[in-house]
C-alpha positions in Angstrom: 14.7 -17.5 15.3 12.5 -16.0 12.4 11.4 -12.3 12.8 8.1 -13.7 11.7 6.8 -16.8 12.8 3.7 -18.1 14.1 3.7 -21.1 16.1 0.6 -23.8 16.3 -1.3 -22.1 19.4 -1.8 -18.9 17.2 -2.5 -20.5 14.1 -5.4 -23.1 14.9 -7.4 -20.3 16.5 -9.2 -18.5 14.2 -9.9 -15.6 16.3 -6.0 -14.7 16.4 -5.2 -16.2 13.0 -7.8 -15.0 10.6 -7.0 -10.9 11.5 -3.6 -11.8 9.8 -3.4 -11.6 6.4 0.0 -11.7 4.0 0.3 -10.0 0.7 2.9 -10.7 -2.3 2.8 -8.9 -5.8 4.8 -9.4 -8.7 6.0 -5.5 -9.0 3.2 -5.3 -12.1 0.2 -5.1 -10.6 -0.8 -8.8 -9.8 -0.9 -9.9 -6.4 -1.8 -12.7 -4.0 -3.3 -12.3 -0.7 -5.0 -14.2 1.9 -5.2 -14.8 5.8 -2.1 -16.9 7.5 -4.1 -19.9 7.5 -5.1 -19.5 3.7 -9.0 -18.5 4.8 -10.0 -15.8 2.4 -11.4 -13.3 4.6 -12.3 -10.3 2.0 -13.7 -10.4 -1.6 -10.4 -8.9 -2.6 -8.2 -12.1 -1.4 -6.8 -14.6 -4.2 -4.3 -16.8 -5.2 -3.6 -15.1 -8.3 -5.2 -11.7 -9.1 -3.9 -9.8 -11.9 -4.5 -6.7 -13.8 -6.3 -7.3 -17.2 -5.4 -4.4 -19.7 -7.9 -5.3 -22.4 -10.7 -5.3 -20.1 -10.5 -2.2 -17.5 -6.7 -2.8 -16.2 -8.5 -3.3 -12.9 -7.4 -6.4 -10.5 -9.1 -9.6 -11.3 -9.2 -12.7 -9.4 -8.7 -15.8 -11.5 -7.7 -18.3 -8.9 -9.3 -17.7 -5.5 -7.8 -20.3 -3.7 -6.1 -24.2 -3.6 -7.1 -26.5 -1.4 -4.6 -29.2 -0.6 -5.6 -32.9 0.7 -3.2 -35.4 2.4 -4.1 -38.9 1.3 -3.0 -42.1 3.0 -4.6 -45.1 3.3 -7.5 -44.3 1.5 -7.7 -41.6 4.2 -8.1 -38.0 3.0 -7.0 -35.2 5.1 -7.8 -31.7 3.7 -5.7 -28.9 4.4 -8.2 -26.3 2.9 -10.5 -23.8 4.9 -13.6 -21.8 4.0 -16.3 -19.8 5.7 -19.4 -21.0 4.6 -22.9 -19.4 5.0 -23.5 -19.1 8.5 -20.1 -18.5 9.9 -19.3 -22.3 9.2 -15.9 -23.0 8.8 -14.9 -25.9 6.7 -12.7 -27.9 5.9 -10.9 -27.1 9.2 -7.5 -27.8 7.4 -6.0 -25.2 9.9 -6.0 -27.9 13.0 -3.3 -29.5 11.3 -1.0 -26.5 10.9 2.0 -26.5 13.5 4.0 -23.1 11.8 3.7 -20.2 9.7 7.1 -18.5 8.9 7.4 -15.4 6.6 11.0 -14.7 6.5 11.7 -15.6 3.1 8.4 -16.7 1.6 5.5 -17.8 3.3 6.1 -21.3 4.6 3.1 -23.3 6.2 3.9 -26.6 7.8 1.4 -29.2 8.5 1.3 -32.2 10.0 -1.2 -34.8 9.6 -0.5 -37.9 11.7 3.2 -39.2 10.6 3.2 -37.0 7.5 4.7 -33.5 7.9 4.4 -31.4 4.9 5.8 -27.8 3.8 4.0 -25.3 1.5 5.9 -22.5 0.0 4.4 -19.8 -2.1 6.2 -17.3 -4.4 5.5 -14.9 -7.2 7.0 -14.5 -10.5 8.8 -11.0 -10.4 6.9 -9.0 -13.4 5.1 -12.4 -14.6 1.7 -13.0 -13.7 2.6 -16.1 -12.4 2.6 -17.7 -8.5 4.5 -20.9 -7.7 3.8 -23.4 -4.9 6.0 -25.9 -3.7 5.2 -28.8 -1.7 7.7 -30.9 0.2 7.2 -33.9 1.8 9.3 -34.0 4.8 8.3 -37.0 6.8 5.6 -40.1 5.7 5.8 -43.9 6.7 3.5 -45.0 4.1 2.5 -44.4 0.6 1.5 -40.8 0.3 -0.7 -39.0 -2.2 -1.8 -35.2 -2.9 -4.5 -34.1 -4.2 -5.3 -30.3 -5.4 -8.5 -28.8 -5.8 -8.8 -25.2 -7.7 -11.2 -22.7 -6.9 -11.8 -20.3 -9.8 -13.4 -17.1 -9.6 -13.0 -15.1 -13.1 -14.3 -11.8 -11.6 -13.1 -8.0 -10.7 -11.8 -8.4 -7.3 -14.4 -5.9 -6.3 -17.2 -8.0 -7.2 -19.0 -11.1 -6.2 -19.4 -14.3 -8.3 -22.8 -16.2 -8.3 -23.6 -19.3 -9.7 -24.2 -18.9 -13.4 -24.8 -20.8 -16.6 -22.6 -18.3 -18.4 -19.3 -19.8 -17.6 -17.3 -22.1 -20.1 -16.9 -25.3 -18.2 -14.5 -26.9 -20.9 -10.8 -28.0 -19.6 -8.2 -28.6 -22.4 -5.3 -30.4 -21.0 -1.5 -28.9 -21.3 1.7 -30.4 -20.2 1.4 -31.7 -16.7 -1.8 -29.8 -15.9 -5.0 -28.1 -17.6 -5.8 -25.0 -19.1 -9.4 -23.2 -18.7 -10.9 -19.9 -19.4 -14.1 -19.3 -17.5 -15.8 -15.9 -19.6 -15.1 -14.2 -22.8 -12.5 -11.2 -22.5 -10.3 -13.2 -19.7 -6.9 -14.7 -20.4 -6.6 -18.4 -20.4 -5.7 -19.7 -16.8 -2.9 -22.5 -16.9 -2.7 -24.9 -14.1 0.7 -27.0 -13.8 2.9 -28.9 -12.1 6.4 -30.1 -12.0 5.7 -34.0 -12.0 3.0 -35.3 -14.0 -0.5 -35.4 -12.0 -3.9 -37.3 -12.8 -6.7 -34.8 -13.6 -9.8 -36.0 -12.6 -12.8 -33.6 -14.2 -15.6 -33.4 -11.3 -17.2 -29.9 -11.8 -18.9 -28.2 -9.2 -20.3 -24.8 -7.9 -19.1 -24.5 -4.2 -21.9 -22.2 -2.7 -22.3 -19.3 0.1 -18.4 -18.5 0.7 -18.6 -15.8 3.1 -16.1 -12.8 3.4 -16.2 -12.1 7.2 -13.9 -8.5 6.5 -16.6 -7.4 4.1 -19.5 -8.6 6.4 -17.9 -5.9 9.0 -17.8 -3.4 6.9 -21.3 -4.0 6.0 -21.1 -4.7 2.3 -22.0 -7.9 0.0 -19.9 -10.7 1.3 -21.1 -14.0 0.0 -20.2 -15.7 -3.1 -19.8 -18.9 -5.2 -17.2 -20.5 -6.4 -16.4 -23.0 -9.8 -14.5 -26.4 -9.1 -13.7 -27.8 -12.3 -12.3 -31.3 -10.5 -8.6 -31.9 -8.8 -5.0 -33.0 -9.8 -3.8 -36.3 -7.8 -0.2 -37.0 -7.6 2.0 -39.4 -5.7 4.6 -37.9 -3.6 7.8 -39.6 -1.9 9.6 -38.9 1.5 12.0 -35.9 0.8 10.5 -35.2 -2.6 9.0 -31.7 -3.8 6.6 -30.7 -5.7 5.7 -27.5 -7.6 2.4 -26.0 -8.8 2.3 -23.5 -11.5 -1.0 -21.1 -11.9 0.0 -18.3 -14.6 -1.8 -16.8 -17.8 0.6 -18.1 -20.1 1.7 -22.4 -20.6 5.2 -23.1 -18.9 7.5 -26.0 -19.2 7.3 -28.4 -16.4 10.9 -29.1 -16.1 11.7 -25.6 -16.2 9.6 -24.7 -12.8 12.6 -25.7 -10.2 15.0 -23.6 -11.6 12.5 -20.7 -12.0 11.4 -21.2 -8.5 14.9 -21.2 -6.7 16.0 -18.2 -9.3 13.3 -16.2 -7.8 14.3 -17.1 -4.2 17.6 -16.2 -4.9 17.0 -12.8 -4.9 14.7 -12.0 -2.1 16.0 -9.7 1.0 14.7 -11.8 4.1 12.3 -10.1 6.4 14.4 -10.7 9.7 14.1 -7.0 10.9 12.2 -4.2 11.1 13.6 -2.4 8.3 13.9 -5.7 5.9 9.7 -6.2 6.6 9.3 -2.5 5.5 12.0 -2.7 2.5 9.8 -5.5 1.0 6.7 -3.7 1.5 7.8 -1.0 -0.2 9.0 -2.6 -3.3 5.7 -4.6 -3.4 4.4 -1.3 -4.4 6.2 -0.7 -7.3 4.5 -1.5 -10.6 6.4 -1.3 -13.6 4.8 -2.3 -17.1 4.7 -1.1 -20.7 3.5 2.2 -19.5 6.0 3.1 -17.3 7.5 2.8 -13.8 4.8 3.5 -10.6 3.8 3.3 -7.4 0.5 2.0 -6.6 -1.1 3.3 -3.9 -1.4 0.0 -1.5 -3.5 -3.0 -1.7 -5.7 -4.8 -2.3 -7.6 -2.1 -3.5 -5.0 0.5 -4.5 -4.4 2.3 -8.1 -1.6 4.6 -9.0 -2.3 8.2 -7.8 -0.4 11.4 -8.3 -0.7 12.6 -4.6 0.5 9.3 -3.3 3.2 9.0 -6.1 4.9 12.0 -5.1 4.4 11.5 -1.4 5.7 8.0 -1.0 8.7 8.4 -3.9 11.8 9.2 -1.4 10.9 6.8 1.2 9.7 4.0 -1.1 13.3 4.4 -3.2 15.9 6.6 -1.9 15.3 5.1 2.0 16.4 1.9 0.7 19.2 2.8 -1.6 16.9 2.4 -4.8 18.1 5.8 -6.6 17.5 4.1 -9.7 13.8 3.6 -9.0 13.4 7.3 -7.9 14.8 8.4 -10.8 12.7 5.9 -13.2 9.4 6.7 -11.1 10.0 10.4 -11.2 10.6 10.2 -15.2 7.3 8.6 -15.5 5.6 10.7 -13.0 6.7 14.0 -14.3 6.3 13.2 -17.6 2.5 13.0 -17.0 2.5 16.0 -14.8 4.1 18.3 -17.7 2.0 17.1 -20.0 -1.2 18.5 -17.8 0.5 21.6 -17.1 0.6 22.0 -20.9 -2.0 20.6 -22.1 -4.8 20.4 -19.5 -5.2 16.6 -20.9 -5.2 14.2 -17.8 -2.8 11.1 -17.5 -4.4 7.7 -18.5 -2.5 5.9 -15.7 -2.0 8.2 -12.8 -5.3 9.5 -11.2 -5.6 12.7 -9.9 -3.0 14.5 -11.7 -4.9 17.6 -12.0 -5.1 18.2 -8.5 -3.8 21.6 -6.7 -1.6 20.2 -4.4 0.4 17.8 -6.7 2.8 20.1 -8.2 3.8 21.0 -4.9 4.7 17.5 -3.7 6.3 16.8 -6.7 8.9 19.4 -5.9 9.0 18.2 -2.3 10.1 14.8 -3.5 13.1 16.2 -5.4 13.9 18.2 -2.6 14.6 15.1 -0.7 16.6 13.5 -3.7 18.8 16.4 -2.7 19.1 15.9 0.5 19.6 12.2 0.3 21.3 11.8 -2.7 23.0 15.0 -3.9 22.2 18.8 -4.4 24.6 18.8 -7.7 22.5 15.9 -8.8 19.2 17.1 -8.5 20.3 20.4 -10.1 21.3 18.6 -13.0 18.3 16.2 -13.5 15.5 18.5 -12.1 16.1 22.0 -12.1 14.3 22.7 -15.0 11.1 20.5 -13.6 11.0 22.5 -10.6 11.8 26.0 -12.3 8.5 25.2 -14.6 6.6 24.2 -11.7 7.2 27.0 -9.7 6.7 29.4 -12.7 3.5 27.8 -13.7 1.8 28.4 -10.3 3.0 31.7 -10.2 1.6 32.8 -13.4 -1.9 31.0 -12.8 -1.4 28.4 -15.0 -3.3 25.8 -12.3 -7.3 26.4 -12.7 -7.4 25.3 -8.9 -4.4 26.9 -7.3 -4.2 30.7 -7.5 -1.6 32.9 -6.1 -3.2 35.7 -4.4 -1.7 39.1 -3.7 -0.7 38.4 -0.6 1.6 35.5 -1.7 -0.5 32.5 -0.6 -2.2 30.1 -2.6 -5.9 29.7 -2.7 -8.2 26.7 -3.8 -11.6 25.7 -4.3 -12.6 22.5 -2.7 -16.2 23.1 -1.4 -17.8 20.7 -4.1 -14.8 18.4 -4.8 -12.2 17.5 -2.2 -8.7 18.9 -3.4 -6.3 17.8 -0.5 -5.7 14.1 0.6 -8.4 14.8 3.1 -10.5 13.9 0.3 -13.4 11.8 2.1 -16.8 11.9 0.3 -20.6 11.4 1.4 -23.3 12.0 -0.7 -21.2 13.4 -3.4 -19.9 16.1 -1.3 -16.5 16.6 0.8 -16.9 15.5 4.2 -14.8 18.5 5.2 -15.0 21.1 2.7 -11.6 22.3 2.9 -11.4 25.7 0.8 -9.6 29.0 0.6 -6.2 29.0 2.0 -5.2 25.5 3.2 -2.6 25.5 5.6 -0.2 22.2 3.9 -0.7 23.6 0.5 0.7 27.2 1.7 3.7 25.6 3.5 4.5 23.6 0.6 4.3 26.6 -1.4 7.2 28.5 0.7 9.1 25.4 1.0 9.0 24.9 -2.9 9.6 28.7 -3.9 12.8 28.4 -1.4 14.0 25.2 -2.9 13.8 26.6 -6.3 16.0 29.5 -5.2 18.3 27.1 -3.5 18.5 25.0 -6.8 19.1 28.2 -9.0 21.6 29.9 -6.5 24.6 29.3 -9.2 22.8 29.5 -12.2 23.6 33.0 -13.7 20.7 32.4 -16.2 18.1 31.9 -13.8 18.8 34.9 -11.7 15.8 36.8 -12.7 13.6 34.0 -11.9 15.6 33.0 -8.9 15.0 36.5 -7.5 11.2 36.8 -8.3 10.7 33.2 -6.5 12.4 34.8 -3.5 10.6 37.8 -3.3 7.3 36.0 -3.4 8.8 33.6 -0.5 9.2 36.5 1.8 5.8 38.3 0.7 3.9 35.1 1.9 6.2 34.4 4.8 4.2 37.2 6.8 1.3 36.4 5.5 1.5 32.8 6.5 2.2 33.5 10.1 -0.5 36.4 10.0 -3.3 34.3 8.2 -2.8 30.6 10.0 -1.0 30.7 13.5 -3.7 31.9 16.0 -3.7 32.9 19.9 -3.6 29.5 20.9 0.0 28.7 19.5 -1.1 26.2 16.5 -2.3 26.8 12.7 -5.8 26.7 11.4 -6.4 23.7 9.2 -7.9 26.4 6.4 -8.7 29.6 6.1 -11.6 30.8 4.0 -13.0 34.3 3.5 -13.5 35.5 7.1 -14.0 31.7 8.5 -10.8 30.2 10.2 -11.1 26.4 10.7 -10.0 25.7 14.4 -10.3 22.2 14.3 -6.6 20.6 15.5 -5.4 18.7 12.9 -2.3 17.2 11.5 -1.7 19.4 8.5 0.1 21.9 10.5 2.7 18.9 11.4 3.4 19.6 7.3 4.3 22.9 8.0 6.4 22.6 10.9 8.3 19.4 9.4 9.4 21.1 5.9 13.0 22.3 5.1 11.8 25.6 4.7 9.0 26.6 6.8 7.6 30.3 6.9 7.7 29.8 11.0 10.5 30.2 13.3 11.8 28.1 15.6 10.2 29.4 18.7 6.5 29.4 16.4 7.3 25.9 15.7 7.9 24.7 18.7 4.6 26.3 20.2 2.9 24.1 17.2 4.7 21.0 17.7 3.8 20.9 21.5 0.2 21.3 20.5 0.4 18.3 17.7 2.4 15.9 20.5 -0.3 16.9 23.2 -3.4 16.3 21.2 -2.4 14.4 17.7 0.4 12.0 18.8 -0.2 8.5 19.0 1.9 5.0 18.9 0.7 4.6 15.1 1.3 7.9 13.6 -0.8 11.3 14.2 -4.6 11.7 14.8 -6.6 13.4 11.7 -8.3 15.1 14.4 -8.0 16.1 17.9 -10.0 14.1 20.6 -10.6 17.8 21.8 -12.3 19.0 18.7 -15.8 18.6 17.5 -16.8 15.4 15.3 -14.0 13.4 16.7 -14.5 9.9 15.6 -11.3 7.9 16.5 -12.9 4.5 15.2 -12.7 3.3 11.5 -15.8 1.1 11.6 -19.6 0.5 10.8 -21.0 0.8 7.4 -19.5 2.5 4.5 -21.3 5.6 5.4 -20.0 5.8 9.2 -16.5 5.0 7.7 -16.5 7.7 5.5 -17.3 10.0 8.1 -14.6 8.8 10.5 -11.9 8.2 7.6 -10.6 11.9 8.4 -12.1 12.4 11.6 -9.8 11.0 14.4 -7.9 7.8 13.1 -4.1 8.1 12.8 -1.9 8.3 9.8 1.5 6.6 10.0 2.8 8.9 7.2 2.5 11.9 9.1 5.3 10.8 11.4 7.5 11.6 9.1 6.7 15.4 9.2 6.2 15.5 12.7 9.8 13.4 13.2 11.4 16.2 10.9 10.1 18.9 13.1 11.0 17.7 16.2 14.5 17.2 15.3 14.6 20.2 13.7 13.8 21.9 17.2 15.7 19.6 19.5 18.4 18.4 17.5 20.4 15.3 18.7 18.5 15.3 21.9 15.2 14.3 20.0 16.8 11.2 18.3 16.0 8.8 21.1 12.4 9.7 21.5 11.7 9.7 17.6 13.3 6.0 18.1 11.2 5.0 20.6 7.7 6.5 18.6 8.9 4.1 16.0 8.5 1.1 18.3 4.8 1.3 18.1 5.3 0.7 13.8 7.8 -2.3 14.7 5.0 -4.0 16.9 2.5 -4.0 13.5 4.8 -6.1 11.9 3.4 -9.0 13.3 -0.3 -7.7 13.0 -2.5 -7.1 10.5 -0.8 -7.6 7.1 2.3 -8.8 8.3 5.7 -7.2 7.4 3.4 -4.0 6.3 1.5 -0.8 7.5 -2.3 -0.7 7.0 -3.8 2.4 5.5 -5.0 3.9 8.8 -5.2 3.0 12.8 -8.0 3.9 15.3 -7.4 7.2 17.1 -7.8 5.6 20.5 -6.1 2.4 21.8 -5.8 -0.4 21.1 -5.1 1.8 17.6 -6.2 -0.8 15.5 -5.3 -1.4 11.6 -8.0 -0.4 9.4 -8.3 0.3 5.5 -6.2 -1.0 3.0 -3.6 -3.5 4.2 -0.9 -2.5 2.9 0.0 1.6 2.4 2.9 2.9 0.1 2.6 6.3 2.0 2.7 4.8 5.4 5.5 2.5 4.7 7.6 5.2 2.8 7.3 8.0 5.4 8.3 5.5 8.4 11.2 4.3 6.1 12.3 8.0 5.3 12.2 8.4 9.0 14.8 5.5 9.9 16.7 6.9 7.4 16.8 10.1 9.2 17.4 8.9 12.2 20.6 6.5 10.8 22.1 10.3 9.6 21.8 11.6 13.1 23.2 8.2 14.8 26.3 8.3 12.0 
């Protein structure tokens, strides 16, 4: 039995099937995303969505969808489905679905009378091309398939309206056509493994609605261009492959291309395999280097997410070479910023004050999960330069104070991962001493000293780092630990923020913590009691002022709620580290049970992946980006940690 299989009863019930989405990427920035029934429910959905460097390097939807029809005895049965203005679904092709299986590739089985047809979709790695294989499993009379492409040619965050600017011309290419609707876009080639008949029949399909955008209170209706349709006869037992890409392909090569691509896939037959696939889908490799995209469908390459995601997305799935390659790209950009002050063209937020600290943390995980000696050989210089850079005041917004703590200014622009903005101002103006910044700083000092302990040429620098660590250890406790046994979230002058937030989990989960075991346990108890959910840690305790557990409503309401209560799975990584450090082997079964809440998500939301955040109250519904790299990575890292304990 497949780990991810949905039967007829679920698929024909749109209330259950439409919220389930699927995602596939080519690991070079292109993706395919839609609901499991093939009805696009958000403007970012599409069959072929690609970055266009020549325009803005942002994702653009070329082919929105492809409606298939089965024709027998002159009767046509359309397998597609769209939502039109007024909430009307047409042509209701979902009623023919008998099964959806996502074990190796997304596979939909349709039954129309005596016809059984399967549809399988696969992205070609590092190429802007999607292949769809149709196989006629059963038929008792001559059968023809018809394919009607819905074209968008737009930025994935915008919408298309009927216009007279598009180029209506289509050119014939081997077994298909090519077209380019607007200047500046690449040409789209739609071809088939068998020669079809192309019927030019251009129309605008108007008033297509995206229900997810409607729920979010943003524009949700568009018009799509359909230039015509393909028709091709198909025999029982025969397969036909449809290709959509931005370069032509030799039709006879499509079968070999499809089989070659599917041979290297890891089947989603377990919780671990689902997360492994989801992590790899966030890889991004192009001519500029190797990156991690923050998530889909609207993620970008962010410095903080890159370093936070790196260990879990690579080392936890035995992809050491990918860690080293991505770290090489990211550290080069970080060092360039440290030396010149120039921002990175590809990695956003490289100038944020906690980025150097997260970079050291990522190296530390490499040392733990791979080899301390390898970490020393590859990264001692990087870590040393980062630590000295901070001490010497190199960063314009991260200052080491006389008490050894680091301070930052975040009153007008967010500086931490809690970066929601409203009316041009931070919703949470964290400024001064931030608890996770200082915990990461102490950890960085101690780890740097450990890396340098056998290097005589670095003894003076190592001694300096240790002295700073000892100084700030006492300052940390005096500044952040309060009489209630938990840590203030930030301290700015005489103001200490009493909100119970999960940033303190970072402080107790790091390998080197300024807190002793007793203090860690006290903080851990508060986190467990007030922040822990089956989907990670809440961003704010229900007992704290301003608790907003549900990420719903207008854009303004969602921005207020973003860090006001919803749970974040990635914080479970630090919680698990803290729990196991306090309780040892006796805590393994508890953490293992907590991960069950994430395994349940494999068949919810974006199947096989984890959402950006989850409501802070039951039923803990997934919200935001449908696949989030940091969440996937930290759950994978936690699984790796548990495996080490169970060996």
